[in-house]
C-alpha positions as CSV (number, residue, x, y, z in Angstrom):
1,I,0.0,0.0,0.0
2,E,2.7,2.4,0.9
3,E,4.5,1.8,-2.4
4,L,1.3,2.8,-4.2
5,L,0.6,5.7,-2.1
6,S,4.2,7.0,-2.1
7,P,4.2,8.7,-5.5
8,P,1.3,11.1,-4.9
9,F,1.5,11.2,-1.1
10,G,5.2,10.5,-0.2
11,G,5.9,13.8,1.4
12,M,3.0,13.4,3.8
13,I,4.0,9.8,4.6
14,A,7.6,10.8,5.3
15,F,6.5,13.7,7.5
16,V,4.1,11.5,9.5
17,K,6.9,9.0,10.2
18,E,9.3,11.8,11.1
19,A,6.7,13.5,13.4
20,E,6.1,10.0,15.1
21,A,9.7,9.5,15.7
22,L,10.1,13.0,17.2
23,L,7.1,12.5,19.4
24,E,8.4,9.1,20.7
25,K,11.6,10.8,21.6
26,G,9.8,13.6,23.4
27,E,11.2,16.2,21.0
28,M,8.0,18.3,20.6
29,E,9.9,21.5,20.2
30,K,11.5,20.2,17.0
31,L,8.1,19.2,15.7
32,L,6.7,22.7,16.4
33,G,9.5,24.1,14.3
34,K,8.2,22.3,11.2
35,E,5.0,24.4,10.8
36,A,5.9,25.8,7.4
37,R,6.6,22.4,6.1
38,V,3.2,21.1,7.4
39,T,1.5,24.0,5.8
40,K,3.1,23.3,2.5
41,L,2.3,19.6,2.7
42,A,-1.4,20.3,3.7
43,R,-1.9,22.8,0.9
44,G,-0.3,20.4,-1.5
45,F,-2.5,17.4,-0.3
46,S,-5.6,19.6,-0.4
47,S,-5.2,20.4,-4.1
48,T,-4.1,16.9,-5.3
49,W,-5.7,14.2,-3.2
50,K,-8.9,13.8,-5.2
51,G,-7.1,13.3,-8.5
52,A,-4.6,11.0,-6.8
53,V,-7.2,8.8,-5.3
54,E,-9.1,8.7,-8.6
55,A,-5.9,7.6,-10.3
56,L,-5.1,5.0,-7.8
57,S,-8.6,3.6,-8.0
58,G,-8.4,3.4,-11.9
59,D,-5.1,1.5,-11.5
60,V,-6.6,-1.0,-9.2
61,M,-9.7,-1.5,-11.4
62,R,-7.4,-2.1,-14.4
63,S,-5.2,-4.6,-12.4
64,F,-8.2,-6.7,-11.2
65,S,-10.4,-7.7,-14.0
66,N,-13.1,-8.9,-11.5
67,F,-15.0,-5.9,-10.6
68,K,-16.0,-7.2,-7.1
69,N,-12.3,-7.8,-6.2
70,G,-11.3,-4.4,-7.5
71,T,-13.9,-2.7,-5.5
72,S,-13.1,-4.5,-2.4
73,I,-9.3,-3.6,-2.7
74,I,-10.2,0.0,-3.2
75,Q,-12.3,0.0,-0.1
């Protein structure tokens, strides 16, 4: 799943992993310093998520000829 989501959402995935690591270490101050990066990621996600999800959905449906299986995978 992560491999499929990485092209359109890789920046967001990387940030979440980084943020989780900082929180586990108790380094909240470092995380607070990344506000500009979060804003940029959120704006990018907001403008591209729908098209990316539609493209992923189309890829899954092309990969699985059985409509029921394709639909289950997408869900």
